[in-house]
MIKOLDREN-410153 format. One record per residue: chain; x, z, y of N, C-alpha, C in turn; residue in three letters. Coordinates in nm, 3 decimals, padded with zeros to 5 digits. Atoms other than C-alpha are relative to their C-alpha. Layout:
<nodes>
+------+---------+---------+---------+---------+---------+----------+---------+---------+---------+------+
! unit !  n_east !    n_up ! n_north ! ca_east !   ca_up ! ca_north !  c_east !    c_up ! c_north ! code !
+------+---------+---------+---------+---------+---------+----------+---------+---------+---------+------+
!    A !       X !       Z !       Y !       X !       Z !        Y !       X !       Z !       Y !  ALA !
...
+------+---------+---------+---------+---------+---------+----------+---------+---------+---------+------+
</nodes>
This chain:
<nodes>
+------+---------+---------+---------+---------+---------+----------+---------+---------+---------+------+
! unit !  n_east !    n_up ! n_north ! ca_east !   ca_up ! ca_north !  c_east !    c_up ! c_north ! code !
+------+---------+---------+---------+---------+---------+----------+---------+---------+---------+------+
!    A !  00.076 ! -00.111 ! -00.029 !  01.856 !  02.772 !  -11.332 !  00.089 !  00.117 !  00.001 !  MET !
!    A ! -00.074 ! -00.123 ! -00.009 !  02.144 !  02.994 !  -11.262 ! -00.048 !  00.095 !  00.098 !  HIS !
!    A !  00.043 ! -00.089 ! -00.085 !  01.964 !  03.159 !  -10.984 ! -00.087 !  00.121 ! -00.045 !  ALA !
!    A !  00.072 ! -00.102 !  00.081 !  01.738 !  03.336 !  -11.217 !  00.089 !  00.101 ! -00.074 !  VAL !
!    A ! -00.097 ! -00.087 !  00.072 !  02.011 !  03.464 !  -11.408 !  00.087 !  00.083 !  00.085 !  LYS !
!    A ! -00.076 ! -00.085 ! -00.112 !  02.205 !  03.579 !  -11.099 ! -00.075 !  00.111 !  00.054 !  TYR !
!    A !  00.106 ! -00.112 ! -00.047 !  01.908 !  03.776 !  -10.955 ! -00.024 !  00.085 ! -00.101 !  ARG !
!    A !  00.014 ! -00.085 !  00.100 !  01.846 !  03.928 !  -11.280 !  00.139 !  00.097 ! -00.025 !  THR !
!    A ! -00.143 ! -00.058 !  00.010 !  02.218 !  04.028 !  -11.308 !  00.011 !  00.093 !  00.104 !  MET !
!    A ! -00.013 ! -00.072 ! -00.119 !  02.237 !  04.172 !  -10.967 ! -00.118 !  00.115 !  00.006 !  THR !
!    A !  00.119 ! -00.110 !  00.014 !  01.903 !  04.364 !  -11.023 !  00.041 !  00.097 ! -00.093 !  ALA !
!    A ! -00.042 ! -00.084 !  00.130 !  02.032 !  04.530 !  -11.342 !  00.125 !  00.073 !  00.040 !  LEU !
!    A ! -00.139 ! -00.064 ! -00.027 !  02.382 !  04.602 !  -11.196 ! -00.011 !  00.116 !  00.088 !  ALA !
!    A ! -00.011 ! -00.106 ! -00.099 !  02.478 !  04.922 !  -11.046 !  00.117 ! -00.010 !  00.095 !  ASP !
!    A ! -00.109 !  00.053 ! -00.095 !  02.791 !  04.774 !  -10.887 !  00.049 ! -00.137 ! -00.042 !  THR !
!    A ! -00.033 !  00.148 !  00.018 !  02.942 !  04.427 !  -10.852 !  00.167 ! -00.006 ! -00.021 !  GLY !
!    A ! -00.127 !  00.014 !  00.003 !  03.296 !  04.326 !  -10.964 !  00.026 ! -00.160 ! -00.017 !  LEU !
!    A ! -00.002 !  00.151 ! -00.003 !  03.384 !  03.976 !  -10.874 !  00.132 ! -00.063 !  00.024 !  MET !
!    A ! -00.139 !  00.084 ! -00.029 !  03.697 !  03.744 !  -10.871 ! -00.044 ! -00.136 !  00.052 !  ILE !
!    A !  00.076 !  00.122 ! -00.048 !  03.615 !  03.464 !  -10.627 !  00.119 ! -00.100 !  00.045 !  TRP !
!    A ! -00.079 !  00.116 ! -00.043 !  03.794 !  03.127 !  -10.578 ! -00.001 ! -00.043 !  00.131 !  ASP !
!    A !  00.025 !  00.021 ! -00.154 !  03.692 !  03.128 !  -10.212 ! -00.068 ! -00.144 !  00.005 !  THR !
!    A !  00.082 !  00.122 ! -00.009 !  03.483 !  02.808 !  -10.305 ! -00.131 !  00.016 ! -00.070 !  LEU !
!    A !  00.120 ! -00.003 !  00.064 !  03.204 !  02.914 !  -10.522 ! -00.112 !  00.083 !  00.078 !  SER !
!    A !  00.121 ! -00.059 ! -00.095 !  02.865 !  02.970 !  -10.325 ! -00.065 !  00.090 ! -00.125 !  SER !
!    A !  00.074 ! -00.088 !  00.079 !  02.723 !  03.135 !  -10.643 !  00.064 !  00.154 ! -00.002 !  GLY !
!    A ! -00.038 ! -00.122 !  00.001 !  02.963 !  03.422 !  -10.632 ! -00.026 !  00.077 !  00.137 !  THR !
!    A !  00.052 ! -00.066 ! -00.123 !  02.875 !  03.476 !  -10.262 ! -00.158 !  00.018 ! -00.001 !  ILE !
!    A !  00.149 ! -00.039 ! -00.002 !  02.494 !  03.461 !  -10.356 ! -00.004 !  00.127 ! -00.075 !  SER !
!    A !  00.003 ! -00.102 !  00.066 !  02.576 !  03.728 !  -10.590 !  00.049 !  00.138 !  00.094 !  ASN !
!    A ! -00.049 ! -00.097 ! -00.087 !  02.762 !  03.924 !  -10.332 ! -00.116 !  00.043 !  00.110 !  LEU !
!    A !  00.116 ! -00.025 ! -00.110 !  02.469 !  03.888 !  -10.055 ! -00.096 !  00.085 ! -00.068 !  ILE !
!    A !  00.125 ! -00.070 !  00.073 !  02.220 !  03.995 !  -10.326 !  00.037 !  00.134 ! -00.008 !  ASP !
!    A ! -00.044 ! -00.138 !  00.016 !  02.422 !  04.309 !  -10.390 ! -00.014 !  00.064 !  00.131 !  LEU !
!    A !  00.002 ! -00.058 ! -00.142 !  02.460 !  04.375 !  -10.012 ! -00.140 !  00.040 !  00.032 !  LEU !
!    A !  00.158 ! -00.014 ! -00.057 !  02.083 !  04.325 !  -09.965 ! -00.059 !  00.120 ! -00.074 !  ASN !
!    A !  00.053 ! -00.109 !  00.085 !  02.023 !  04.582 !  -10.245 !  00.082 !  00.133 !  00.032 !  GLN !
!    A ! -00.090 ! -00.101 ! -00.033 !  02.283 !  04.819 !  -10.085 !  00.078 !  00.062 ! -00.117 !  ARG !
!    A ! -00.078 ! -00.048 !  00.102 !  02.479 !  04.834 !  -10.390 !  00.150 ! -00.035 !  00.016 !  LYS !
!    A ! -00.143 !  00.027 ! -00.031 !  02.865 !  04.862 !  -10.400 !  00.046 ! -00.118 ! -00.072 !  PRO !
!    A ! -00.047 !  00.122 !  00.060 !  03.081 !  04.579 !  -10.489 !  00.166 !  00.007 !  00.023 !  TYR !
!    A ! -00.161 !  00.011 ! -00.036 !  03.465 !  04.502 !  -10.515 !  00.003 ! -00.160 ! -00.024 !  GLN !
!    A ! -00.027 !  00.149 !  00.016 !  03.564 !  04.129 !  -10.469 !  00.170 ! -00.017 !  00.027 !  ILE !
!    A ! -00.148 !  00.043 ! -00.006 !  03.919 !  03.981 !  -10.530 !  00.009 ! -00.143 !  00.013 !  TYR !
!    A ! -00.030 !  00.139 ! -00.022 !  04.064 !  03.657 !  -10.429 !  00.139 ! -00.022 ! -00.043 !  VAL !
!    A ! -00.124 !  00.032 !  00.060 !  04.376 !  03.488 !  -10.591 !  00.071 ! -00.030 !  00.138 !  PRO !
!    A ! -00.115 !  00.035 ! -00.107 !  04.675 !  03.465 !  -10.359 !  00.077 ! -00.121 ! -00.050 !  GLY !
!    A ! -00.094 !  00.119 !  00.048 !  04.918 !  03.192 !  -10.341 !  00.110 !  00.037 ! -00.090 !  GLU !
!    A ! -00.105 ! -00.061 !  00.109 !  05.158 !  03.411 !  -10.549 ! -00.054 !  00.030 ! -00.120 !  ASP !
!    A !  00.067 ! -00.020 !  00.121 !  04.902 !  03.404 !  -10.839 ! -00.053 !  00.136 ! -00.016 !  SER !
!    A !  00.041 ! -00.131 !  00.031 !  04.822 !  03.770 !  -10.787 ! -00.157 !  00.004 !  00.067 !  ASN !
!    A !  00.128 ! -00.010 ! -00.078 !  04.477 !  03.891 !  -10.700 ! -00.006 !  00.110 !  00.102 !  LEU !
!    A ! -00.003 ! -00.105 ! -00.110 !  04.404 !  04.069 !  -10.374 ! -00.155 !  00.059 !  00.015 !  TYR !
!    A !  00.141 ! -00.053 ! -00.023 !  04.097 !  04.306 !  -10.303 ! -00.036 ! -00.039 !  00.136 !  TYR !
!    A !  00.069 !  00.014 ! -00.140 !  03.889 !  04.221 !  -09.999 ! -00.060 !  00.121 !  00.034 !  LEU !
!    A !  00.053 ! -00.125 ! -00.021 !  03.835 !  04.565 !  -09.879 ! -00.104 !  00.018 !  00.124 !  PHE !
!    A !  00.086 !  00.004 ! -00.094 !  03.616 !  04.481 !  -09.598 ! -00.084 ! -00.143 !  00.013 !  THR !
!    A !  00.076 !  00.129 !  00.008 !  03.326 !  04.233 !  -09.521 !  00.053 ! -00.084 !  00.118 !  GLU !
!    A ! -00.041 !  00.106 ! -00.121 !  03.503 !  04.088 !  -09.195 !  00.084 ! -00.107 ! -00.064 !  LYS !
!    A ! -00.093 !  00.086 !  00.060 !  03.737 !  03.911 !  -09.445 ! -00.115 ! -00.122 ! -00.070 !  TYR !
!    A !  00.087 !  00.064 !  00.089 !  03.417 !  03.764 !  -09.622 ! -00.100 ! -00.067 !  00.090 !  LEU !
!    A !  00.096 !  00.040 ! -00.087 !  03.218 !  03.670 !  -09.329 ! -00.032 ! -00.148 !  00.016 !  GLY !
!    A !  00.029 !  00.129 ! -00.008 !  03.062 !  03.337 !  -09.256 !  00.077 ! -00.063 !  00.088 !  PRO !
!    A ! -00.095 !  00.060 ! -00.091 !  03.289 !  03.279 !  -08.985 !  00.131 ! -00.052 ! -00.072 !  GLU !
!    A ! -00.123 !  00.033 !  00.082 !  03.575 !  03.257 !  -09.237 ! -00.044 ! -00.098 ! -00.116 !  CYS !
!    A !  00.037 !  00.081 !  00.118 !  03.390 !  03.066 !  -09.529 ! -00.137 ! -00.061 !  00.045 !  TYR !
!    A !  00.141 !  00.018 ! -00.037 !  03.099 !  02.911 !  -09.337 ! -00.084 ! -00.092 ! -00.101 !  GLN !
!    A !  00.061 !  00.101 !  00.103 !  03.029 !  02.609 !  -09.573 ! -00.051 !  00.072 ! -00.121 !  GLU !
!    A !  00.024 ! -00.076 !  00.112 !  03.028 !  02.850 !  -09.864 ! -00.121 !  00.095 !  00.018 !  VAL !
!    A !  00.092 ! -00.074 ! -00.037 !  02.794 !  03.090 !  -09.699 ! -00.130 ! -00.079 !  00.028 !  PHE !
!    A !  00.109 !  00.073 ! -00.023 !  02.572 !  02.809 !  -09.589 ! -00.074 ! -00.041 ! -00.137 !  GLU !
!    A !  00.058 !  00.047 !  00.121 !  02.536 !  02.689 !  -09.948 ! -00.066 !  00.117 ! -00.064 !  GLU !
!    A !  00.061 ! -00.121 !  00.052 !  02.469 !  03.046 !  -10.069 ! -00.142 !  00.015 !  00.061 !  ALA !
!    A !  00.128 !  00.001 ! -00.055 !  02.191 !  03.084 !  -09.812 ! -00.108 ! -00.091 ! -00.054 !  GLU !
!    A !  00.091 !  00.104 !  00.034 !  02.047 !  02.764 !  -09.912 ! -00.051 !  00.010 ! -00.131 !  LYS !
!    A !  00.042 ! -00.027 !  00.119 !  02.036 !  02.867 !  -10.265 ! -00.096 !  00.118 ! -00.003 !  ARG !
!    A !  00.103 ! -00.094 ! -00.002 !  01.855 !  03.193 !  -10.190 ! -00.148 ! -00.048 !  00.063 !  PHE !
!    A !  00.136 !  00.067 ! -00.040 !  01.590 !  02.982 !  -09.987 ! -00.063 ! -00.063 ! -00.116 !  ARG !
!    A !  00.066 !  00.063 !  00.108 !  01.533 !  02.762 !  -10.289 ! -00.052 !  00.092 ! -00.101 !  THR !
!    A !  00.037 ! -00.105 !  00.109 !  01.503 !  03.053 !  -10.528 ! -00.110 !  00.077 !  00.059 !  PHE !
!    A !  00.107 ! -00.056 ! -00.068 !  01.271 !  03.205 !  -10.277 ! -00.142 ! -00.086 ! -00.014 !  ALA !
!    A !  00.125 !  00.102 !  00.013 !  01.038 !  02.899 !  -10.281 ! -00.042 !  00.002 ! -00.125 !  LYS !
!    A !  00.027 !  00.019 !  00.154 !  01.046 !  02.864 !  -10.658 ! -00.080 !  00.132 ! -00.043 !  ARG !
!    A !  00.053 ! -00.148 !  00.046 !  00.964 !  03.233 !  -10.687 ! -00.150 !  00.010 !  00.057 !  THR !
!    A !  00.130 ! -00.013 ! -00.044 !  00.682 !  03.219 !  -10.461 ! -00.100 ! -00.106 ! -00.040 !  SER !
!    A !  00.076 !  00.101 !  00.061 !  00.541 !  02.906 !  -10.606 ! -00.056 !  00.053 ! -00.130 !  LYS !
!    A !  00.059 ! -00.064 !  00.147 !  00.532 !  03.069 !  -10.953 ! -00.090 !  00.128 !  00.012 !  SER !
!    A !  00.089 ! -00.133 ! -00.008 !  00.370 !  03.401 !  -10.829 ! -00.137 ! -00.064 !  00.050 !  GLU !
!    A !  00.130 !  00.044 ! -00.010 !  00.087 !  03.175 !  -10.685 ! -00.071 ! -00.045 ! -00.127 !  ILE !
!    A !  00.062 !  00.057 !  00.119 !  00.037 !  02.997 !  -11.007 ! -00.045 !  00.102 ! -00.119 !  TYR !
!    A !  00.021 ! -00.096 !  00.107 !  00.054 !  03.315 !  -11.224 ! -00.126 !  00.074 !  00.036 !  GLU !
!    A !  00.130 ! -00.053 ! -00.035 ! -00.244 !  03.442 !  -11.006 ! -00.119 ! -00.070 ! -00.030 !  ASP !
!    A !  00.138 !  00.091 !  00.019 ! -00.469 !  03.140 !  -11.101 ! -00.011 !  00.022 ! -00.160 !  GLN !
!    A !  00.048 !  00.010 !  00.173 ! -00.655 !  03.130 !  -11.443 ! -00.070 ! -00.115 ! -00.004 !  THR !
!    A !  00.113 !  00.117 !  00.027 ! -00.861 !  02.881 !  -11.609 ! -00.135 !  00.034 !  00.008 !  LEU !
!    A !  00.133 ! -00.053 !  00.012 ! -01.160 !  03.103 !  -11.611 ! -00.038 !  00.079 !  00.126 !  PHE !
+------+---------+---------+---------+---------+---------+----------+---------+---------+---------+------+
</nodes>
């Protein structure tokens, strides 16, 4: 249930600071969530020389560069949305 933690974290955050291994779809899910909320972010990736490099523009992060990771991140958002909508339906129902 990392999705609830991630959504809460991005909702409470004023800005995002991420170090991304270019493989984790969880980091990209957070990034997408921050972008959807129009919150600023900084994302760094490790270089081959063990230094961290700032990705200063979204063109380096786009789905065309990391298609599989973005697809998994979008899948996670869809799953979270389904779970959220189901729980809202059940919250409206009462026994009486």
